[in-house]
N, CA and C of each residue as an Amber inpcrd file, in Angstrom:
protein
   426
 181.4090000  83.2110000  82.8660000 182.5050000  84.3170000  83.9540000
 183.2470000  83.4450000  84.9470000 182.9480000  82.0460000  85.9940000
 183.1100000  82.0630000  86.4810000 183.6680000  80.6540000  85.7320000
 183.3780000  80.1490000  84.8300000 184.3100000  79.4270000  84.0430000
 185.5160000  79.4510000  83.6770000 185.7590000  80.4650000  83.1750000
 187.2890000  81.3110000  82.7200000 188.1100000  81.1900000  84.1130000
 187.3290000  81.7810000  84.8420000 187.7150000  81.8840000  86.2720000
 188.3050000  80.6170000  86.6610000 187.2980000  79.8640000  86.9680000
 188.1560000  78.6460000  87.4910000 189.4600000  77.9290000  86.4450000
 188.9460000  78.2770000  85.2720000 190.1560000  77.6810000  84.4100000
 191.6180000  78.0860000  84.4070000 191.3460000  79.7640000  84.0840000
 192.8360000  80.6230000  84.9340000 193.6250000  79.8570000  86.0630000
 192.8380000  79.5010000  87.1220000 192.8240000  78.9460000  88.3220000
 193.4130000  78.2830000  88.0740000 192.9560000  76.8300000  87.2410000
 192.7440000  75.4400000  86.9490000 195.1000000  75.5220000  86.1140000
 194.6700000  76.4900000  85.0980000 195.8190000  76.7620000  84.2520000
 197.2440000  77.2590000  84.9470000 196.8940000  78.0900000  86.1260000
 198.5050000  78.0120000  86.9320000 198.8830000  77.1570000  87.2920000
 197.6110000  76.6490000  87.8800000 197.9690000  75.2390000  89.3940000
 199.1880000  74.2790000  88.3960000 198.4910000  73.7890000  86.8430000
 199.3960000  73.1560000  86.3540000 200.0250000  73.5410000  85.4450000
 200.8510000  74.6960000  85.7300000 202.0760000  75.1710000  84.8360000
 202.7010000  74.4100000  84.0040000 203.1960000  72.9800000  84.8070000
 203.9610000  72.4020000  84.3600000 203.5640000  71.8380000  83.3250000
 202.3100000  71.6820000  82.8980000 201.2530000  70.5190000  81.9300000
 201.8280000  71.1890000  80.8820000 203.0210000  72.6210000  80.5060000
 203.2810000  72.8890000  78.9500000 203.9350000  71.7690000  78.3860000
 204.7110000  71.6500000  79.1480000 206.0950000  69.5070000  78.6270000
 204.8470000  68.7800000  78.6150000 204.0530000  68.5360000  78.8020000
 202.7800000  66.7770000  78.5190000 202.3180000  67.4720000  77.3460000
 201.3200000  68.7900000  77.6820000 200.8830000  69.1940000  76.5420000
 201.7250000  68.8180000  74.5980000 203.2740000  68.9060000  75.0680000
 203.9970000  69.5840000  73.6290000 203.8600000  67.8480000  73.4750000
 204.5920000  67.0390000  75.0400000 204.5080000  65.0520000  74.2230000
 203.1340000  65.3960000  74.3050000 201.9510000  65.6690000  73.9780000
 200.7040000  65.2050000  73.1560000 200.6330000  65.7270000  72.0380000
 200.6150000  66.5360000  71.8220000 201.2470000  67.2380000  70.6040000
 201.5140000  66.0290000  70.2250000 202.9380000  65.3380000  70.0420000
 203.8950000  65.0040000  68.7920000 202.6320000  63.5310000  69.3140000
 202.8880000  63.5490000  70.7640000 201.6550000  61.6330000  69.9050000
 200.5180000  61.4210000  69.2060000 199.9570000  62.5280000  69.6830000
 198.6050000  62.6710000  68.3610000 198.9200000  62.5430000  66.8150000
 200.4230000  63.6880000  66.6050000 200.8880000  62.7510000  65.5330000
 200.9090000  61.5600000  64.8210000 201.9770000  61.2020000  66.0730000
 202.7360000  60.1880000  66.1490000 201.1940000  58.8550000  65.5780000
 200.0020000  59.4750000  66.1590000 198.9550000  58.7160000  66.0540000
 199.0230000  58.8990000  64.4350000 198.4370000  59.4370000  64.2710000
 197.8420000  60.0150000  62.5520000 199.0530000  59.1680000  62.0230000
 200.1170000  59.3850000  62.3300000 200.7950000  58.7320000  61.1060000
 200.8590000  56.7860000  60.8890000 200.3890000  56.3830000  61.9220000
 200.6770000  55.3720000  62.6700000 199.1080000  55.1090000  61.7040000
 198.3870000  55.3990000  61.8530000 196.6090000  54.6170000  61.5360000
 196.8380000  55.7900000  60.1540000 197.3770000  56.1900000  59.3140000
 197.7470000  56.6820000  57.8270000 198.5010000  55.2660000  57.4070000
 199.8990000  54.5470000  57.6340000 200.2640000  54.2650000  57.3850000
 200.2890000  52.5920000  57.6460000 199.0690000  52.6820000  58.5460000
 197.5330000  50.9210000  58.4810000 197.2440000  51.2300000  57.4320000
 196.7350000  52.7250000  57.1160000 195.6830000  52.6650000  56.0030000
 196.6660000  52.1170000  54.8640000 197.3120000  52.5950000  54.9480000
 198.2940000  52.7450000  53.0030000 198.5040000  50.4360000  53.0580000
 198.3940000  50.3160000  54.6110000 198.6110000  49.0110000  54.4580000
 198.2580000  48.3950000  54.1310000 196.3190000  48.8630000  54.2460000
 195.0460000  47.9540000  54.1680000 194.3100000  47.9820000  53.1380000
 195.1330000  48.7160000  52.3100000 194.4560000  49.6120000  50.9500000
 194.9700000  48.3110000  50.3830000 196.3930000  48.4280000  50.2260000
 197.9690000  47.5800000  49.4500000 197.1800000  45.7130000  49.7140000
 196.7330000  45.4790000  50.7850000 195.4500000  44.2860000  51.0830000
 194.8020000  43.9300000  50.8960000 194.2400000  44.8820000  50.5700000
 192.1560000  44.8470000  49.8740000 191.9950000  44.8270000  50.5840000
 192.4660000  45.3140000  52.6390000 191.0860000  44.9540000  53.1960000
 190.1880000  46.1880000  53.8200000 188.9860000  45.8440000  52.8960000
 188.2210000  47.4550000  53.2550000 187.9010000  48.5030000  54.5540000
 187.3490000  46.9890000  55.1610000 187.2300000  47.5850000  56.7460000
 188.1150000  47.8810000  57.9900000 189.5570000  47.6510000  57.6350000
 190.7440000  47.9780000  58.1030000 190.8430000  49.2390000  57.6520000
 190.8370000  49.7020000  55.9600000 191.3470000  50.9050000  56.0310000
 189.7560000  52.5390000  55.8120000 188.5740000  51.5510000  56.1960000
 188.6430000  52.8900000  57.0050000 188.2520000  52.4940000  58.5440000
 188.5030000  51.8100000  58.9510000 188.9210000  51.8960000  60.5590000
 190.3590000  52.6840000  60.9100000 191.2000000  52.3130000  60.3580000
 192.6860000  53.7780000  60.2320000 192.2170000  54.9280000  59.8440000
 191.6140000  54.4890000  58.3900000 191.4990000  56.5820000  57.5560000
 190.7290000  57.2210000  59.4670000 190.0370000  56.5820000  59.7540000
 188.6730000  56.9510000  60.4370000 189.2630000  57.2940000  61.8810000
 190.8230000  56.6260000  62.2510000 191.0900000  56.6720000  63.8020000
 192.3800000  58.2200000  62.8840000 192.7310000  58.3150000  62.0500000
 193.6240000  59.6050000  61.4410000 193.2130000  60.6180000  61.2510000
 191.8270000  60.3250000  60.7520000 191.2000000  60.9820000  60.5030000
 190.7690000  61.8050000  61.5850000 190.3830000  61.4530000  62.8180000
 189.7230000  61.7650000  63.8650000 190.7560000  62.7340000  64.5280000
 192.3450000  62.2790000  64.9140000 193.1260000  62.8440000  65.3770000
 193.0350000  64.3320000  64.4880000 193.5290000  64.4810000  62.9600000
 194.0270000  65.2210000  62.5030000 192.5680000  66.1970000  62.5770000
 191.4330000  66.2900000  63.1710000 190.2470000  67.0820000  63.0830000
 190.2870000  67.7090000  64.7150000 191.1150000  66.9500000  65.4940000
 191.6460000  66.9860000  67.1650000 192.7320000  68.1980000  66.6150000
 193.1470000  68.0180000  66.0380000 194.6700000  68.7570000  66.4640000
 194.0580000  70.1700000  65.3590000 193.1180000  69.8140000  64.4030000
 192.5830000  70.7570000  64.0170000 191.7490000  71.8030000  65.0860000
 190.8510000  71.1480000  66.0580000 190.1670000  72.0740000  66.6160000
 190.5940000  72.4800000  67.8660000 191.8840000  71.9930000  68.1980000
 192.8290000  72.3260000  69.3860000 193.4830000  73.6120000  69.1420000
 193.1890000  74.5530000  68.0910000 193.9350000  75.7020000  66.6110000
 193.6170000  76.1790000  67.8530000 194.6720000  77.3710000  67.8230000
 194.2300000  78.5810000  68.7940000 194.8440000  80.2000000  67.9100000
 193.4040000  80.2690000  66.6970000 193.8000000  81.4180000  66.4810000
 194.4250000  82.9500000  66.8790000 194.0160000  83.2060000  67.8050000
 194.3760000  84.6120000  68.6140000 195.7190000  84.1230000  68.4420000
 196.3020000  83.1360000  69.8990000 197.7450000  82.7900000  69.7930000
 198.3210000  82.3250000  68.6990000 197.4580000  82.1900000  67.6510000
 198.5650000  81.3900000  66.7150000 198.7970000  82.4540000  65.7640000
 197.3430000  82.8580000  65.3610000 197.4440000  84.0410000  64.4590000
 197.7630000  83.1840000  62.6520000 198.9920000  84.4800000  62.0850000
 198.9770000  82.8250000  61.0270000 199.3040000  81.8800000  60.6630000
 199.7460000  81.1690000  61.3220000 200.2610000  80.1290000  61.8850000
 199.2890000  79.2520000  61.4770000 198.4180000  79.2970000  62.5660000
 197.5590000  78.8990000  63.5450000 195.9850000  78.4110000  61.9490000
 196.3160000  79.4710000  61.1940000 195.4780000  79.1740000  60.3240000
 196.3390000  78.6580000  58.8790000 197.3680000  78.8910000  58.5950000
 198.2790000  77.6520000  57.6520000 197.5920000  76.3020000  58.6240000
 197.9800000  76.1210000  58.8470000 197.3650000  74.5990000  59.8080000
 196.7200000  74.0620000  60.1100000 195.2490000  75.1050000  59.6630000
 194.1150000  74.2810000  60.1210000 193.9660000  74.6630000  58.0350000
 194.4230000  74.8640000  57.3470000 194.3190000  74.2300000  55.6500000
 195.1130000  73.6550000  55.9800000 196.2120000  73.8410000  55.9250000
 197.1040000  71.7840000  55.8670000 195.4170000  71.0430000  56.8640000
 196.1050000  70.7600000  57.1420000 194.5480000  69.8410000  58.1460000
 193.1810000  69.6170000  57.5150000 192.5480000  70.7900000  57.2610000
 191.5040000  70.6210000  56.3620000 192.4320000  69.7950000  54.9760000
 193.0960000  70.1720000  53.8160000 193.6620000  69.0580000  52.9980000
 193.6080000  67.5090000  53.6430000 194.6690000  67.6870000  54.5380000
 194.8830000  66.2380000  55.0430000 193.6490000  64.8370000  55.2710000
 192.7310000  65.4530000  55.8150000 191.1980000  64.9800000  56.1170000
 190.2890000  65.1970000  54.7430000 190.7380000  65.9270000  54.0510000
 190.1720000  65.3980000  52.4690000 190.5880000  64.5380000  52.0890000
 192.2930000  64.1440000  51.7200000 192.7500000  63.1350000  51.2310000
 192.2440000  62.2890000  51.7210000 192.2030000  61.8440000  53.2710000
 191.5540000  61.1510000  54.2620000 189.9330000  60.6280000  53.4210000
 189.0850000  61.4120000  53.4150000 187.9500000  61.4950000  52.5020000
 187.9160000  60.6210000  51.7070000 189.3480000  61.1700000  50.3890000
 188.9740000  60.7830000  49.2460000 189.5190000  58.9830000  48.9310000
 190.7390000  58.5600000  49.7920000 191.1190000  57.5380000  50.3160000
 190.5150000  56.7120000  50.3630000 189.2570000  57.3110000  51.6180000
 188.1750000  55.7780000  51.8870000 187.0400000  55.8090000  50.5070000
 187.0590000  57.0730000  49.8710000 185.4760000  56.3780000  49.1950000
 186.7700000  55.4900000  48.1530000 187.5140000  56.7280000  47.5160000
 188.4040000  55.4280000  46.4270000 189.1490000  54.6640000  46.0430000
 189.7690000  54.1890000  47.2990000 190.6860000  53.0470000  48.0720000
 192.2600000  53.0150000  47.0290000 191.8350000  54.7940000  46.6870000
 193.7460000  55.0340000  46.0700000 194.3670000  55.3160000  47.5710000
 195.8300000  54.6580000  47.8460000 196.7180000  54.8900000  48.4040000
 197.0560000  56.2920000  48.3800000 197.4060000  56.4440000  47.6790000
 198.1140000  58.3040000  47.1750000 197.4540000  59.1650000  47.9050000
 196.2870000  59.1880000  48.1450000 195.5970000  60.2350000  48.5930000
 196.2010000  60.3420000  50.0750000 196.5020000  58.8670000  50.5860000
 197.0000000  58.7620000  52.1290000 198.7890000  58.5580000  52.3170000
 199.7270000  58.8160000  50.6680000 200.7000000  59.4020000  50.8890000
 200.7000000  60.3910000  50.4610000 199.8030000  61.4850000  50.4550000
 199.9360000  62.6610000  50.5670000 199.8470000  63.1090000  51.8730000
 198.5580000  62.4390000  52.2690000 198.6820000  62.9100000  53.7550000
 199.8430000  62.6700000  54.7330000 200.5140000  61.6310000  54.2540000
 201.6810000  61.3040000  55.0310000 202.6120000  62.4150000  54.8920000
 203.0750000  62.5000000  53.9260000 203.9550000  63.0950000  53.9680000
 204.2370000  64.6660000  54.3000000 202.9000000  65.4150000  54.5110000
 202.6150000  66.5160000  55.4050000 202.2730000  66.0840000  56.7230000
 202.4000000  64.8380000  57.4440000 202.1250000  64.2040000  58.3780000
 203.5910000  64.7560000  59.3430000 204.1910000  64.1560000  57.9540000
 206.1050000  63.8160000  58.5740000 206.2240000  64.6240000  59.0770000
 206.2400000  65.7310000  58.1590000 206.7940000  67.0850000  57.4080000
 206.4370000  68.4790000  58.8460000 205.1620000  67.7350000  59.1170000
 205.2710000  68.4590000  60.4100000 205.1750000  67.9510000  61.9360000
 205.2170000  66.6110000  61.4270000 205.8570000  66.3240000  62.9170000
 207.6350000  66.5400000  63.4160000 208.2690000  66.0490000  61.7640000
 209.0930000  66.3220000  61.7050000 210.0270000  68.2090000  63.1770000
 208.5640000  69.0130000  61.7160000 208.8590000  71.0400000  62.6530000
 208.7050000  70.6300000  64.2910000 207.7440000  69.8620000  64.6190000
 207.1870000  70.1080000  65.7830000 207.7260000  69.4050000  67.1500000
 209.1640000  68.3720000  66.7020000 209.9540000  67.6810000  67.0390000
 211.2670000  68.9760000  67.3250000 211.6120000  69.6860000  66.4140000
 212.1630000  70.5130000  66.0760000 211.8360000  71.4090000  67.1520000
 210.9330000  71.7020000  66.8350000 210.7870000  73.9100000  67.8010000
 210.4160000  72.7550000  69.8060000 209.7160000  71.5310000  69.8920000
 209.9410000  71.3850000  71.5090000 211.4930000  70.9910000  71.7540000
 212.3620000  70.7630000  70.8260000 213.4740000  70.5630000  71.1410000
 213.6000000  71.6760000  71.8210000 213.9490000  72.5840000  70.6620000
 214.5130000  74.0240000  70.4180000 214.0110000  74.7000000  72.1080000
 212.4630000  74.0760000  72.4530000 212.0410000  75.2950000  73.6950000
 213.0490000  73.9040000  74.6470000 212.5660000  72.6370000  75.0420000
 213.3360000  71.5840000  76.1560000 214.4640000  72.8350000  76.3940000
 215.4750000  73.0890000  75.3380000 216.6850000  73.7710000  75.8530000
 217.3750000  74.4870000  75.7650000 215.9660000  75.6850000  75.1220000
 215.8100000  77.1490000  75.4950000 215.6000000  77.0110000  77.4410000
 214.4460000  76.3400000  78.1890000 214.3790000  75.9590000  79.2620000
 214.9700000  75.5290000  79.8090000 215.9170000  74.8660000  79.6790000
 217.1610000  74.4640000  80.4040000 218.3200000  75.3060000  80.5910000
 218.5560000  76.0690000  79.7620000 219.3210000  77.8150000  79.9070000
 218.9270000  79.0020000  80.5380000 217.3560000  78.5080000  80.8210000
 216.8490000  79.8750000  81.6840000 217.2820000  79.5740000  83.0640000
 216.6110000  77.6050000  83.4840000 217.2320000  76.8790000  84.8160000
 218.3140000  77.2630000  84.9840000 219.5720000  77.3370000  83.8830000
 220.9430000  77.2300000  84.6930000 221.5930000  78.6610000  84.5980000
 220.5970000  78.9790000  84.5040000 220.7590000  80.9990000  85.3560000
 222.1040000  81.7250000  84.2660000 222.3620000  82.9490000  85.0580000
 223.4680000  83.5180000  84.7730000 224.9520000  82.4810000  84.9910000
 224.7130000  81.9870000  86.4870000 226.2580000  81.4300000  86.9310000
 226.4770000  80.0930000  85.7700000 225.7700000  79.7280000  85.5210000
 227.0210000  78.3880000  84.1360000 227.2320000  79.6870000  83.3200000
 226.8510000  80.2160000  82.3370000 227.0300000  81.3380000  82.1230000
 228.9570000  82.2030000  81.9580000 228.3810000  82.4420000  83.1370000
 229.4290000  82.4380000  83.7930000 230.9080000  82.1840000  84.6350000
 230.9100000  80.5730000  84.7620000 231.0390000  79.6490000  85.0200000
 232.2390000  79.3670000  83.5980000 231.8950000  78.6450000  82.4410000
 233.2780000  79.1220000  82.0970000 233.3200000  80.2020000  80.9170000
């Protein structure tokens, strides 16, 4: 009970954090993409240890993305993202077991598509915030 109140107060006190949350989300995707690419390079180089390290890092990031989904707010979109994240983590597992880079390439395609979508959404949100900040005055001036 007091935890919720404390969380609510902390959220209100740091409402500016919405922008940093968006940046963190994009950074998580960038990290997953980077480590997936490094995993592909490690497979191509025949470096099993490096393959495992990079797949593990990418896996952890995608798991974090999955764990932070809010199904109450996100509804069907959160469920669809969860399914994609589960598929990606399965691809990582298969790549780590088999050493086949195709699994990582499958994961990378999805991550790149999701990343591009989030970049577009964040840009749209920034534009919306800027329009709201400028208010009606700038619209009447033109």
